[in-house]
C-alpha positions in Angstrom: 0.0 0.0 0.0 1.5 3.4 -1.0 1.9 6.2 1.5 -0.5 9.1 0.8 1.2 12.2 -0.4 1.2 14.8 2.4 0.9 18.6 1.9 0.8 20.9 4.9 -2.3 22.9 5.5 -0.4 26.1 5.0 1.0 25.0 1.6 -2.5 23.7 0.5 -4.1 27.1 1.3 -1.3 28.9 -0.5 -1.7 26.8 -3.6 -5.5 27.3 -3.6 -5.0 31.1 -3.2 -2.5 31.2 -6.1 -4.8 29.1 -8.3 -7.7 31.5 -7.7 -5.6 34.7 -8.2 -4.3 33.4 -11.5 -7.8 32.6 -12.7 -9.0 36.1 -11.8 -6.0 37.8 -13.4 -6.8 36.1 -16.7 -10.1 38.1 -17.0 -10.4 41.8 -18.0 -10.1 44.5 -15.4 -13.1 46.5 -14.2 -13.3 49.7 -12.2 -15.8 51.1 -9.7 -15.5 54.8 -8.9 -17.4 57.3 -6.7 -18.5 60.5 -8.4 -20.5 63.5 -7.2 -24.0 61.9 -7.9 -23.3 58.3 -7.2 -21.1 55.3 -8.1 -20.1 54.3 -11.7 -19.1 50.8 -12.8 -17.0 50.5 -16.0 -15.1 47.7 -17.6 -14.1 46.3 -21.0 -16.6 43.7 -22.1 -17.0 42.7 -25.7 -20.1 40.5 -24.9 -23.5 42.2 -25.0 -25.1 39.2 -23.2 -22.7 38.3 -20.3 -22.8 41.3 -18.0 -20.1 42.1 -15.4 -22.4 44.6 -13.6 -25.9 44.1 -12.3 -28.5 45.5 -10.0 -29.0 43.6 -6.8 -31.6 45.8 -5.1 -32.9 49.4 -5.1 -29.6 51.1 -4.2 -27.2 48.2 -4.5 -25.0 47.2 -7.5 -22.8 44.2 -8.1 -19.6 43.9 -10.1 -17.4 40.8 -10.7 -14.3 39.7 -12.4 -13.3 36.1 -13.1 -15.3 33.0 -14.2 -18.7 34.0 -15.4 -20.6 30.9 -14.3 -19.2 31.2 -10.8 -20.0 34.9 -10.2 -23.4 34.6 -11.9 -24.3 31.9 -9.4 -23.3 34.3 -6.6 -25.2 37.2 -8.2 -28.4 35.1 -8.4 -28.0 34.1 -4.7 -27.5 37.8 -3.8 -30.7 38.8 -5.5 -32.7 36.0 -3.8 -31.2 37.0 -0.4 -32.1 40.7 -1.0 -35.6 40.0 -2.2 -36.4 37.6 0.7 -35.0 40.0 3.3 -36.8 43.0 1.9 -40.1 41.1 1.7 -39.8 39.6 5.2 -38.6 42.7 7.0 -38.3 46.1 5.2 -36.6 47.3 2.0 -34.3 49.5 4.1 -33.0 46.4 5.8 -31.3 45.3 2.6 -27.8 46.8 2.7 -24.5 46.3 0.9 -22.9 45.5 4.2 -25.3 42.7 4.9 -24.9 41.3 1.3 -21.1 41.5 1.6 -21.2 39.5 4.8 -23.3 36.8 3.0 -20.9 36.7 0.1 -17.9 36.5 2.4 -19.4 33.5 4.2 -20.0 31.7 0.9 -16.6 32.5 -0.6 -14.8 31.7 2.7 -16.5 28.3 3.0 -15.7 27.3 -0.6 -12.1 28.5 -0.3 -11.4 26.5 2.9 -13.2 23.3 1.7 -10.9 20.6 0.5 -13.7 18.9 -1.4 -14.0 21.6 -4.2 -11.8 24.1 -5.9 -11.9 27.8 -4.8 -14.0 30.2 -6.8 -12.0 32.2 -9.4 -13.9 35.4 -8.7 -13.5 38.8 -7.1 -16.6 40.8 -6.3 -17.5 44.4 -5.6 -20.7 45.2 -3.8 -21.7 48.9 -3.8 -24.5 50.9 -2.3 -25.3 54.5 -3.1 -26.3 56.7 -0.2 -28.4 59.9 0.1 -25.1 61.8 0.1 -21.5 60.9 -1.0 -20.6 60.3 2.6 -23.2 57.5 2.7 -21.8 55.6 -0.3 -20.4 52.1 0.5 -18.1 50.0 -1.6 -16.9 46.5 -0.5 -14.4 44.4 -2.3 -14.5 40.6 -1.7 -11.5 38.6 -2.9 -11.6 34.9 -3.6 -11.0 33.9 0.1 -14.0 35.6 1.5 -12.3 38.5 3.2 -14.0 41.9 3.0 -12.2 45.1 2.1 -14.0 48.4 2.7 -13.0 50.7 -0.2 -13.4 54.4 -0.7 -13.1 56.5 -3.9 -12.1 53.8 -6.4 -11.4 50.1 -6.7 -10.2 47.9 -9.5 -10.4 44.1 -9.8 -9.4 41.5 -12.4 -6.5 41.7 -14.9 -3.8 44.1 -13.9 -5.9 45.5 -11.0 -2.9 46.5 -8.9 -1.4 48.8 -11.6 -4.9 50.3 -12.3 -5.6 50.8 -8.6 -2.3 52.7 -8.2 -3.2 54.9 -11.2 -6.6 55.7 -9.9 -5.4 56.4 -6.3 -3.1 59.1 -7.7 -5.8 60.8 -9.8 -9.2 60.2 -8.4 -10.8 63.1 -6.6 -14.0 63.4 -4.6 -16.8 65.4 -6.3 -15.8 64.4 -9.9 -18.6 64.7 -12.5 -19.7 61.5 -14.2 -18.0 62.5 -17.4 -14.7 63.1 -15.5 -15.0 59.8 -13.7 -15.7 57.9 -16.9 -12.7 59.4 -18.7 -10.4 58.7 -15.8 -11.6 55.0 -15.6 -11.1 54.5 -19.4 -7.6 56.0 -19.1 -6.8 53.6 -16.2 -8.2 50.6 -18.1 -6.2 51.5 -21.2 -2.9 51.1 -19.3 -0.9 48.1 -20.3 1.2 46.0 -17.8 4.4 47.1 -19.7 3.5 50.8 -19.2 2.1 51.4 -22.6 -1.5 52.4 -23.5 -4.1 51.1 -25.9 -7.4 52.4 -27.2 -10.6 50.8 -26.0 -13.5 51.3 -28.5 -16.7 52.7 -26.9 -18.7 49.7 -28.1 -16.4 47.4 -26.0 -17.2 49.2 -22.8 -19.8 48.1 -20.3 -20.9 51.0 -18.1 -23.6 51.3 -15.4 -24.3 53.7 -12.6 -26.0 53.9 -9.2 -27.4 57.5 -9.6 -28.6 59.0 -6.3 -30.4 61.8 -8.2 -32.8 59.4 -10.0 -36.4 60.0 -8.8 -37.1 56.2 -8.9 -36.4 54.0 -5.9 -34.2 51.9 -8.2 -30.9 53.8 -8.7 -29.2 51.3 -11.1 -29.0 52.2 -14.8 -26.9 51.1 -17.7 -25.3 53.7 -20.0 -24.9 52.6 -23.6 -24.6 53.8 -27.2 -24.7 57.5 -28.0 -25.4 58.4 -24.4 -22.0 56.8 -23.4 -20.3 58.5 -26.3 -21.5 61.9 -25.3 -20.3 61.4 -21.7 -16.8 60.4 -23.0 -16.5 63.5 -25.1 -14.7 66.6 -23.9 -17.8 68.6 -23.0 -17.1 67.8 -19.3 -19.9 68.0 -16.8 -22.9 66.3 -18.4 -24.7 64.2 -15.8 -26.3 60.8 -16.3 -29.7 62.3 -15.9 -29.0 65.0 -18.5 -27.6 62.4 -21.0 -30.6 60.1 -20.4 -33.0 63.0 -21.1 -31.1 64.1 -24.1 -30.9 60.7 -25.8 -33.9 58.9 -24.4 -31.8 55.9 -23.8 -30.9 53.9 -20.7 -31.8 50.6 -19.1 -32.6 49.5 -15.7 
């Protein structure tokens, strides 16, 4: 009878973490930024069917990098949790912090289980407040830890380089157009220090806009509306662009 191959628990966890990080890094980067009127999600995504960003509840948005089938399962679970809690208690009881805790427990359990591989995903859960001070952004790596972010966060791809670029240039109170242009500049950075052009049609963009009169603050920005915001006319808001173009999607 052969002797079982032994791997120390520390080495096993290190190997699992490295496996998950490599899987996440193979995906395209995405960025979540605070701006004056809310929170904007932007990433390079050539697919029109497989979204990286989604609405979870009235004021809560979800972003994910990594394997689509894995983070889509987590997204669906988050929607079910939010709907059940809002129906059972009150809609105000559904918060990004509570959702982040649920995701952290799920990811942490999967990561520490020897029976299945770790999820190759990194999540961002964001909630827009009545004021910029009330905005919440939580980043959840593959191991289920929770990182409370402020201002900007990048996940997937060369996220470390993009985060460094954003930290140096992001400012509180930016207009939506300014935040979008900064995010595109950051996403255009190559690991070798060069830059590339990302066509508008390859961008997926969504916002949590606190100025929307509807209870649901999530809206996608596409087509000519997105093109107008990325032009050099500066301070156009999501509401003004939506009114001018008659576009947008919940």
